[in-house]
Backbone as JSON, one array per atom type, in Angstrom:
{
  "sequence": "XXXXXXXXXXXXXXXXXXXXXXXXXXXXXXXXXXXXXXXXXXXXXXXXXXXXXXXXXXXXXXXXXXXXXXXXXXXXXXXXXXXXXXXXXXXXXXXXXXXXXXXXXXXXXXXXXXXXXXXXXXXXXXXXXXXXXXXXXXXXXXXXXXXXXXXXXXXX",
  "N": [[0.11, -12.7, -117.11], [2.19, -10.53, -118.76], [4.35, -8.0, -117.34], [4.32, -5.55, -118.77], [2.28, -5.8, -120.57], [-0.95, -4.94, -121.53], [-4.03, -6.02, -120.03], [-6.36, -8.17, -121.7], [-9.76, -8.45, -122.24], [-11.49, -11.54, -121.65], [-13.53, -12.42, -123.49], [-12.78, -10.92, -125.75], [-10.27, -12.08, -126.37], [-11.13, -14.73, -127.02], [-12.83, -14.15, -129.23], [-11.01, -12.92, -131.02], [-9.32, -15.03, -131.58], [-10.97, -16.64, -132.99], [-12.58, -18.59, -131.77], [-15.2, -20.89, -131.45], [-18.5, -20.86, -130.07], [-19.82, -23.39, -127.84], [-22.26, -25.8, -128.79], [-23.59, -24.4, -130.88], [-25.33, -24.03, -133.85], [-25.6, -23.0, -136.99], [-22.0, -22.99, -136.37], [-20.89, -20.43, -134.2], [-18.79, -17.68, -133.69], [-17.4, -16.51, -130.6], [-18.7, -13.45, -129.28], [-17.33, -10.07, -129.23], [-16.11, -8.49, -126.26], [-17.94, -6.18, -124.15], [-16.61, -4.11, -123.07], [-13.71, -2.0, -122.2], [-10.36, -2.04, -120.94], [-8.32, 0.23, -119.3], [-5.22, 1.16, -118.18], [-4.6, 2.86, -115.12], [-2.33, 5.17, -114.62], [0.02, 5.91, -112.07], [-1.78, 5.62, -109.91], [-3.86, 6.4, -107.09], [-4.56, 4.35, -104.57], [-6.42, 4.83, -102.59], [-8.16, 6.65, -103.62], [-9.79, 5.97, -105.97], [-11.64, 5.98, -109.07], [-15.22, 5.03, -109.45], [-15.48, 3.15, -111.44], [-13.19, 1.59, -111.46], [-10.94, -1.15, -111.32], [-8.9, -3.64, -109.64], [-6.1, -5.42, -110.63], [-3.73, -8.02, -110.19], [-0.27, -8.43, -110.64], [1.96, -11.11, -110.77], [5.16, -11.25, -109.67], [8.54, -12.35, -110.67], [9.84, -13.09, -108.37], [7.82, -14.02, -106.77], [6.19, -12.21, -105.42], [3.33, -10.05, -105.37], [2.03, -7.39, -107.41], [-0.14, -4.67, -107.31], [-2.2, -3.42, -109.94], [-4.06, -0.85, -111.41], [-7.09, -0.36, -113.14], [-9.28, 1.3, -115.45], [-12.64, 0.5, -116.18], [-14.48, 0.67, -118.95], [-17.37, 1.1, -121.02], [-17.55, -0.06, -124.37], [-17.81, 1.99, -127.27], [-19.52, 1.02, -129.28], [-21.36, -0.34, -127.81], [-22.53, 1.48, -126.22], [-23.93, 3.16, -127.88], [-26.91, 2.7, -129.11], [-29.15, 1.51, -131.54], [-31.11, 3.43, -133.96], [-32.67, 6.35, -135.14], [-35.37, 8.79, -134.68], [-35.77, 9.62, -132.07], [-34.03, 10.13, -129.03], [-32.6, 8.77, -126.14], [-30.87, 9.03, -122.99], [-28.85, 7.2, -120.72], [-27.44, 6.66, -117.5], [-25.27, 5.49, -114.89], [-25.93, 6.0, -111.44], [-25.69, 6.83, -107.94], [-28.07, 5.77, -105.57], [-30.13, 6.83, -102.77], [-29.49, 4.91, -100.91], [-26.92, 4.33, -101.41], [-26.47, 2.53, -103.42], [-25.87, 1.5, -106.84], [-27.77, 2.67, -109.61], [-29.31, 2.4, -112.78], [-30.24, 5.12, -114.61], [-32.38, 7.29, -116.47], [-31.18, 10.18, -118.05], [-31.17, 13.71, -118.93], [-29.23, 14.64, -120.65], [-25.95, 13.69, -121.88], [-23.36, 13.24, -119.39], [-20.35, 14.8, -118.79], [-17.4, 12.92, -118.51], [-18.65, 10.58, -117.63], [-19.75, 7.23, -118.39], [-22.01, 7.1, -120.77], [-25.05, 5.66, -121.87], [-26.49, 5.64, -124.97], [-29.57, 5.63, -126.47], [-31.39, 5.19, -129.37], [-34.4, 5.5, -131.14], [-37.06, 4.75, -133.48], [-39.91, 6.55, -133.75], [-41.94, 6.27, -135.53], [-42.35, 3.62, -135.96], [-43.5, 1.97, -133.87], [-43.62, -0.67, -131.43], [-45.73, -3.35, -130.23], [-46.47, -3.57, -126.76], [-46.33, -5.95, -124.26], [-47.97, -6.54, -121.27], [-46.35, -7.25, -118.12], [-46.8, -10.28, -116.31], [-47.49, -12.08, -113.42], [-48.79, -14.42, -113.04], [-48.18, -16.59, -114.53], [-49.73, -17.33, -116.73], [-50.61, -18.6, -119.93], [-49.98, -16.99, -123.02], [-51.07, -16.03, -126.25], [-48.74, -15.18, -128.27], [-47.58, -13.67, -131.15], [-45.2, -13.24, -133.77], [-41.97, -12.19, -135.16], [-39.1, -13.58, -133.96], [-35.79, -13.1, -133.04], [-32.93, -15.23, -133.43], [-34.12, -17.77, -133.03], [-34.57, -21.05, -131.84], [-35.06, -24.58, -131.57], [-35.67, -26.66, -128.89], [-34.26, -29.83, -128.45], [-35.84, -31.77, -127.13], [-38.45, -30.98, -127.13], [-41.08, -29.18, -128.85], [-41.08, -26.51, -128.31], [-40.43, -23.16, -129.06], [-37.76, -20.97, -128.54], [-36.51, -17.73, -127.79]],
  "CA": [[0.17, -11.5, -117.95], [3.49, -9.85, -118.62], [4.25, -6.71, -116.6], [4.03, -4.39, -119.6], [1.21, -6.13, -121.5], [-2.23, -4.64, -120.94], [-4.93, -7.19, -120.03], [-7.37, -8.2, -122.73], [-10.93, -9.16, -121.78], [-11.55, -12.95, -122.12], [-14.32, -12.54, -124.75], [-11.98, -10.38, -126.86], [-9.31, -13.13, -126.72], [-11.83, -15.81, -127.71], [-13.27, -13.63, -130.52], [-9.84, -12.69, -131.88], [-8.78, -16.34, -131.95], [-11.97, -17.36, -133.8], [-13.09, -19.7, -131.05], [-16.67, -20.98, -131.61], [-19.27, -21.19, -128.88], [-20.35, -24.72, -127.92], [-23.68, -26.03, -129.05], [-24.19, -23.45, -131.82], [-25.46, -24.57, -135.16], [-24.21, -23.18, -137.4], [-21.01, -22.56, -135.39], [-20.76, -18.98, -134.07], [-17.62, -17.25, -132.92], [-17.76, -15.69, -129.45], [-18.75, -12.01, -129.54], [-16.35, -9.29, -128.52], [-16.57, -8.01, -124.95], [-18.62, -4.87, -124.19], [-15.88, -3.1, -122.26], [-12.29, -1.85, -122.39], [-9.57, -1.83, -119.74], [-7.23, 1.19, -119.49], [-4.44, 1.3, -116.95], [-4.54, 4.14, -114.46], [-0.95, 5.43, -114.22], [0.21, 6.62, -110.82], [-3.08, 5.58, -109.21], [-3.95, 6.49, -105.66], [-5.49, 3.28, -104.22], [-7.43, 5.36, -101.68], [-8.97, 7.61, -104.32], [-10.02, 5.47, -107.32], [-13.02, 6.16, -109.56], [-16.09, 3.94, -109.22], [-15.37, 2.14, -112.5], [-11.83, 1.06, -111.39], [-10.73, -2.49, -110.77], [-7.52, -3.93, -109.35], [-5.59, -6.69, -111.09], [-2.46, -8.24, -109.56], [0.77, -9.08, -111.41], [2.88, -11.89, -109.95], [6.55, -11.05, -110.13], [9.35, -13.56, -110.73], [10.23, -13.5, -107.02], [6.63, -14.52, -106.07], [5.37, -11.14, -104.82], [2.32, -9.5, -106.31], [1.95, -5.93, -107.5], [-1.44, -4.26, -107.81], [-2.35, -2.47, -111.02], [-5.44, -0.33, -111.41], [-7.63, -0.19, -114.49], [-10.64, 1.81, -115.64], [-13.47, -0.36, -116.98], [-15.42, 1.52, -119.65], [-18.15, 0.46, -122.09], [-17.14, 0.31, -125.73], [-18.76, 2.95, -127.97], [-20.54, 0.29, -130.01], [-22.37, -0.84, -126.85], [-23.24, 2.63, -125.6], [-24.78, 3.8, -128.89], [-27.85, 1.62, -129.49], [-30.25, 1.83, -132.39], [-31.12, 4.6, -134.79], [-34.07, 6.89, -135.22], [-35.6, 10.21, -134.44], [-35.86, 9.91, -130.64], [-32.81, 9.74, -128.33], [-32.61, 8.8, -124.68], [-29.57, 8.81, -122.43], [-28.9, 6.51, -119.42], [-26.17, 6.68, -116.78], [-25.28, 4.92, -113.52], [-25.83, 6.92, -110.38], [-25.93, 6.22, -106.63], [-29.32, 6.14, -104.94], [-29.99, 7.26, -101.37], [-28.91, 3.83, -100.09], [-25.53, 4.11, -101.85], [-26.4, 1.49, -104.46], [-25.9, 2.05, -108.18], [-29.0, 2.51, -110.42], [-29.27, 2.93, -114.14], [-31.33, 6.07, -114.69], [-32.44, 8.17, -117.65], [-30.76, 11.58, -117.84], [-31.62, 14.55, -120.05], [-28.12, 14.81, -121.59], [-24.77, 13.01, -121.36], [-22.57, 13.94, -118.41], [-18.89, 14.74, -119.05], [-16.67, 12.01, -117.65], [-19.4, 9.37, -117.33], [-20.09, 6.35, -119.51], [-23.43, 7.27, -121.07], [-25.64, 4.74, -122.85], [-27.35, 6.44, -125.81], [-30.52, 4.76, -127.16], [-32.15, 5.88, -130.37], [-35.46, 4.62, -131.71], [-37.94, 5.34, -134.5], [-41.26, 6.65, -133.21], [-42.91, 5.95, -136.56], [-42.44, 2.18, -136.04], [-43.61, 1.52, -132.49], [-43.97, -2.09, -131.28], [-46.67, -3.65, -129.13], [-45.88, -3.9, -125.48], [-47.14, -6.91, -123.53], [-47.78, -6.28, -119.85], [-45.81, -8.34, -117.33], [-47.8, -11.0, -115.55], [-46.87, -13.0, -112.48], [-49.66, -15.58, -112.82], [-47.71, -17.63, -115.44], [-50.74, -17.75, -117.68], [-50.09, -18.61, -121.3], [-50.52, -15.96, -123.9], [-50.78, -16.27, -127.64], [-47.91, -14.05, -128.79], [-47.1, -13.97, -132.48], [-44.23, -12.25, -134.27], [-40.67, -12.71, -135.54], [-38.18, -13.49, -132.84], [-34.44, -13.35, -133.48], [-32.17, -16.32, -132.84], [-34.99, -18.84, -132.62], [-34.11, -22.42, -131.93], [-35.98, -25.54, -130.99], [-35.09, -27.57, -127.93], [-34.31, -31.17, -129.0], [-36.77, -32.63, -126.45], [-39.8, -30.51, -127.3], [-41.2, -28.28, -130.0], [-41.14, -25.15, -127.88], [-39.43, -22.28, -129.63], [-37.24, -20.06, -127.54], [-35.77, -16.64, -128.41]],
  "C": [[1.52, -10.87, -117.71], [3.31, -8.46, -118.02], [3.87, -5.56, -117.49], [2.96, -4.65, -120.67], [-0.13, -5.8, -120.88], [-3.13, -5.84, -121.02], [-5.94, -7.06, -121.15], [-8.56, -8.99, -122.2], [-11.06, -10.57, -122.43], [-12.36, -13.07, -123.42], [-13.57, -11.98, -125.92], [-10.93, -11.42, -127.31], [-10.0, -14.23, -127.51], [-12.26, -15.37, -129.12], [-12.11, -13.5, -131.48], [-9.19, -13.97, -132.37], [-9.77, -17.17, -132.79], [-12.57, -18.57, -133.08], [-14.63, -19.71, -131.13], [-17.28, -21.36, -130.27], [-19.79, -22.61, -128.96], [-21.83, -24.74, -128.19], [-24.33, -24.94, -129.91], [-24.19, -24.07, -133.17], [-26.26, -23.64, -136.04], [-23.27, -22.61, -136.36], [-20.91, -20.99, -135.41], [-19.55, -18.65, -133.23], [-18.08, -16.4, -131.75], [-17.79, -14.22, -129.83], [-17.61, -11.32, -128.81], [-16.96, -8.86, -127.18], [-17.2, -6.63, -125.12], [-17.85, -3.78, -123.49], [-14.39, -3.07, -122.64], [-11.64, -1.7, -121.0], [-8.44, -0.85, -120.06], [-6.51, 1.39, -118.17], [-4.46, 2.72, -116.42], [-3.1, 4.31, -113.99], [-0.92, 6.23, -112.95], [-1.1, 6.7, -110.02], [-2.95, 5.69, -107.73], [-4.97, 5.45, -105.22], [-6.63, 3.75, -103.3], [-8.43, 6.28, -102.36], [-9.2, 7.17, -105.77], [-11.44, 5.78, -107.78], [-13.88, 4.91, -109.37], [-15.89, 2.81, -110.22], [-13.93, 1.6, -112.57], [-11.85, -0.35, -110.8], [-9.24, -2.63, -110.47], [-7.2, -5.32, -109.87], [-4.17, -6.78, -110.5], [-1.53, -8.96, -110.5], [1.67, -9.85, -110.48], [4.25, -11.72, -110.51], [7.34, -12.39, -110.09], [9.78, -14.04, -109.31], [9.02, -13.9, -106.15], [5.8, -13.47, -105.36], [4.38, -10.65, -105.87], [2.31, -7.95, -106.25], [0.6, -5.54, -108.02], [-1.31, -3.28, -108.98], [-3.81, -2.1, -111.1], [-5.86, 0.0, -112.84], [-9.02, 0.46, -114.46], [-11.37, 0.84, -116.53], [-14.51, 0.57, -117.63], [-16.15, 0.71, -120.73], [-17.6, 0.92, -123.41], [-18.23, 1.16, -126.38], [-19.84, 2.19, -128.7], [-21.66, -0.23, -129.12], [-23.18, 0.33, -126.29], [-24.04, 3.43, -126.61], [-25.67, 2.75, -129.52], [-28.96, 2.16, -130.39], [-30.03, 3.07, -133.26], [-32.52, 5.09, -134.87], [-34.15, 8.33, -134.84], [-35.7, 10.59, -132.96], [-34.63, 9.33, -129.95], [-33.05, 9.82, -126.84], [-31.21, 8.49, -124.15], [-29.76, 8.14, -121.03], [-27.49, 6.51, -118.83], [-26.38, 6.02, -115.41], [-25.15, 6.07, -112.51], [-26.12, 6.23, -109.05], [-27.27, 6.69, -106.1], [-29.07, 6.53, -103.5], [-29.41, 6.19, -100.44], [-27.44, 3.52, -100.48], [-25.36, 3.05, -102.92], [-26.51, 2.14, -105.84], [-27.24, 1.71, -108.89], [-28.73, 3.1, -111.81], [-30.45, 3.82, -114.35], [-31.21, 6.9, -115.99], [-32.0, 9.55, -117.22], [-31.12, 12.38, -119.09], [-30.52, 14.75, -121.09], [-26.89, 14.1, -121.0], [-23.99, 13.88, -120.41], [-21.1, 13.75, -118.75], [-18.24, 13.82, -118.01], [-17.4, 10.75, -117.25], [-19.59, 8.57, -118.57], [-21.62, 6.42, -119.73], [-23.88, 6.28, -122.13], [-26.65, 5.58, -123.64], [-28.26, 5.45, -126.6], [-31.35, 5.62, -128.13], [-33.22, 4.94, -130.93], [-36.4, 5.44, -132.61], [-39.35, 5.39, -133.99], [-42.32, 6.38, -134.29], [-43.1, 4.45, -136.7], [-42.47, 1.62, -134.65], [-44.07, 0.03, -132.44], [-44.97, -2.25, -130.17], [-45.93, -4.01, -127.86], [-46.87, -4.84, -124.75], [-46.9, -6.69, -122.06], [-47.18, -7.52, -119.16], [-46.89, -8.97, -116.53], [-47.08, -11.98, -114.65], [-47.69, -14.29, -112.31], [-49.24, -16.77, -113.73], [-48.76, -18.13, -116.44], [-50.15, -17.72, -119.08], [-50.76, -17.55, -122.12], [-50.16, -16.36, -125.32], [-50.05, -15.04, -128.18], [-47.38, -14.47, -130.15], [-46.11, -12.89, -132.88], [-42.97, -12.95, -134.73], [-39.74, -12.52, -134.38], [-36.78, -13.88, -133.33], [-33.85, -14.53, -132.76], [-33.06, -17.42, -132.31], [-34.27, -20.16, -132.72], [-35.12, -23.31, -131.25], [-35.22, -26.5, -130.11], [-35.28, -28.99, -128.48], [-35.37, -32.09, -128.37], [-38.22, -32.14, -126.54], [-39.84, -29.6, -128.5], [-41.33, -26.83, -129.6], [-40.04, -24.31, -128.55], [-39.02, -21.26, -128.55], [-36.46, -18.96, -128.28], [-34.64, -16.15, -127.59]]
}
């Protein structure tokens, strides 16, 4: 990567070049990535936000220079669905210091909030999780169905 060229996520490169995914029939172009990279100018390596990453540029003389970038979700990924009910989700640290995705009552300034909207007049059936691997007769329309060449099982 050139010193003054911002990095582009791999999926964005593949999508922009029209590269098709292997084993797709009909051929499908790779989707765009779900995130953006924004350089942090004059970054303090000891005081970076949680959503920061470090990329290294190799100079002509063989040395490397760190550059710091914010990783943020694209708006099209953080606004999901449409309808009369809205829920918000954000990452937060639990008591063990690990990140958890939790529902919040309203978006928080400065955080990447995932907004989910759904229509309460068109609720779907929920099937309980089961760990006994028993077969269930589930009917419905499933997106992106395909049949494995060695069996007639349909997968979604």
